[in-house]
Each structure stands twice: as structure tokens, then as C-alpha cells.
Steps between C-alpha positions, in 0.01 A plus 500: 500500500744602758562859598282721277631802317284777365567437136217509252466169326272419212364148462625477143848564606514187713500287191595152570645439154686182496387414850266218420589179319359172412649196669821368349683169532807700596343631818573316828217572740534485882342172598500366145195700377380864550421506867549857630185722489500853370305667776415874469632734768234763431203267537344699785655836418405774248208292383346554159762754376611458145796733525749540782423841649746753631516520789402142594175505695482348840260216546188603675455202726623477854775258591321186631577347831612182330511319160164422334344381180311830426516602134328841545714701741790664333770553754830369356799716420454782740692625803462767761773759519624684813222761468230235501433540129435174312709484181561255213767228514594181329467122573702354217722297741202376690326364196826359350558307821138374491565369152784300639306390810224369277749269334584350844123483582465279195818300577472365851345750729135555415375777732754762414250641251217257458338458842195305383598198711467715811123535438286765657566847355759355267280253327388543136728788409623542144860566403449879491354506850784285620754739349320797657523342841864401464617830356333684780628263761860531383477876485352519847779270622741765371309780669198414707390864517501581128606205285799554281773371272610168656852367515689198635432535869127529436498219251673276754255596775205446270616155393564388854160613616327331207668164549437452875380149587461298811831329437667822374382771739759748361411437144741445215791747448548553129847485351568846362840588344566865415739633235590841365719654233770699680850600409491324168396161639212299639514499877292341771305748706605472856316807635198460725178399323227755443666801344593374164245721323638821650687699223775605736524182713855418593490139394818297559611198302735203519833542333503170319212490249326169426390607152680671213186697389149571592397274220692215673287546810184457293645191323579355840144575622356316209724204527456464879123578510513829677261784429680820410383854573703778342536871576582720204601870494397791289610506135735778378298507177245772426162412356324647196402814684848554635415391856760297682473127579329415168208722598407274787331659796677289761811622668798332672414139423258235377468129588423202278474115553686257279277251313754346272811543284586455136862394567588452137400848400571696813136600586322512832125468554359680801167566663460879521276635782431815304281344229199279461354322189838488329346290224190708443379835380581661840867397500631820656306429823446842645148530625395165364512251793423139475137397521352209694428299186853522371730192507797481724770703309763241457686429169729657241236747375495662843877544545741759383767386272837677540824448306809552705798721414857363489551602864230240585311734739365781281176463295568549127128478393153572626356782709792492744778525247808645674383404848741268676443222757625642826397219739379136469324302778488125472233326710393149592229394744647161582322199644642381833793272519695375192352750255637786707843342505481436127423869428791616714727235350427629145610848609821367664578284200472799269744691726750219485488491124577868479 
């Protein structure tokens, strides 16, 4: 995930009890049906490990000169410190954004993830290879030297570069609206893009909130057809061994992608970059990456199911119980012309209704 600590974590402690669920008629999915993939942030990192080691090992592969479809070089989730030593890191935000980007690849802008139509080196690639390329490309957009945990400015640059055409030489600028919980209310983030992930970033917000709760932002996303990426903080709860943050190894924050909501029962369904095979024997994910023969991981069985607390921002169930939603990012990749105006109009209409 993001910002690694040196805690020892045992695989059995990352139990996703209550995290998976069968589809229910009460769930409203983004796009009308499960449509957000549950990609795995560790796909090319710490390969073949059944238990998360302490300290986290650094991938052996060198950082490539550009994105590629290679499934054998393990280079994700590392960084080089000021002494030149390569150390472990986390890409949860990168992969959560790719989950959202894939939705837009399937809904109007083929080429953001699936580049088959471009032919040449992009032809004949399966979903896992396409994810590998996209995850690496977005990370290298964030940091061309070492890859990294991507945020809004990099997502915007990536989408623009991936939607360039002869008639749109600058590409398409995605609509991205940023919100945070601050001072007891939901506020728009007005600070410069690119530093939202930093634990001590001095983010500033608008005084008049559009939404009454973080849950309201997610409901708006669902109603207006936005993808929603959320940043959660550490939990104050201790796990079975007494370790902080429910015994999770990640520190500072984690990032998830909304797949749908059960509005009647106050539950959210999110794609979690930290796990693979949610529906199978390897549900905990660590050291068990997806294989080429696996199907695209979309559907209720791949998502985490989380009941919300009365404050409508804190998880009351699942592996992140006690963690609260700190920031929400709504995104659309609009088609030119009227669709763009419609998307903006929906946001303005919601503001007027408040």
C-alpha cells in the first residue's frame, strides 16, 4: 500500500471476514452492473510470497524506461532514497485510479487501458497484460525515474496523453472533483493537485460544503455516473496481536475504488488494490497474484463490503473497521461537447439544491 511501516503482519491476520458478498438486489452498481475491476497492486512486486515479510523486500527488477507488458520483471513498489538505496513502497493509489480509469476505458474512451486497436506491440494482449502496462504507465507518469503512488495531477496528465487524436491534439481533460473531511464538514479541496497523498500536506478547502457527509459524495457519484476513489486513514483499533491499525502493515493511508452502494442498508462496495482472488481460496491476496488464465476480476465476489457508521464516513465492518474516509475524488472522462456540459451541469444542480 502506501507508505510502508516495519510492522510484522501475518497473513492470517488480514482476514477479510465480511468483506465478500453475493450480489443483492439492494446494491446499486456504478453503470448499472458491476463494472469496476479489482486489480492487484502487488502484481509485479513480492512475487510468490505467501506471507507479508518484515521488512518488505524491494523488487529486484530495474525500473524500466517506459511501460510494457512484461509479466516476469518485478519492479513495482520500490523507491530509491537519498543514499541511493532502493527501498519498498506502495502503489495503492496508482492501482485504485487504474480501477477507475478502466471503467472509462469501457465507457467511451477505449485506449486508456485496452490499446488493442492501436495494433503493433499492443495487439493481442490479455486483460492482465493491459493492466500491467497501464499501472506501470500511470506510476511512471507520477515519477518517470522510479514509478510511484499516483495522484490527481498524474491521472490528469495520463488521461490527456491517452486520448490524443488528430482532432483533439491536447487530449481530453477529465473532470476531477476533490473533497476532504475537515473541520467537521466536507470541503472541496482547493490546494494544488499532486500532493494529496502527503500525510502533512496543507490542503485547503472551500468554506461552503456541497455535501453533508462523505457518504453523500458517494451517493452523488453513483447518481451522476462518476467513478469515486477514496482515501482512508489508519484505524485506531488494535488487531488480535495488539498491533495498531487492525494489524495492517500499511501506514498513513490506503486507497479504494467505489464499485456500488447498498443505499437501503448503508453499505459500500469497493475494489481493494491490496487483494486478489477475493472469491477464492487465496482471498487475502498477499503473494498470490492473478494468473494469465484468470478472468477479469469484476463482480460482487471481488469487492469489499463495508457497513458505514452513523457518522457516514467511518467503516463499521470489514478489515478496515475504524478507518475513516478522509478524501473522495470524483472523476468523469467526458465525451466532447454536450456530455461535458451535462456532467458539469449535474454538479452545479446538486450545489443549487444544497
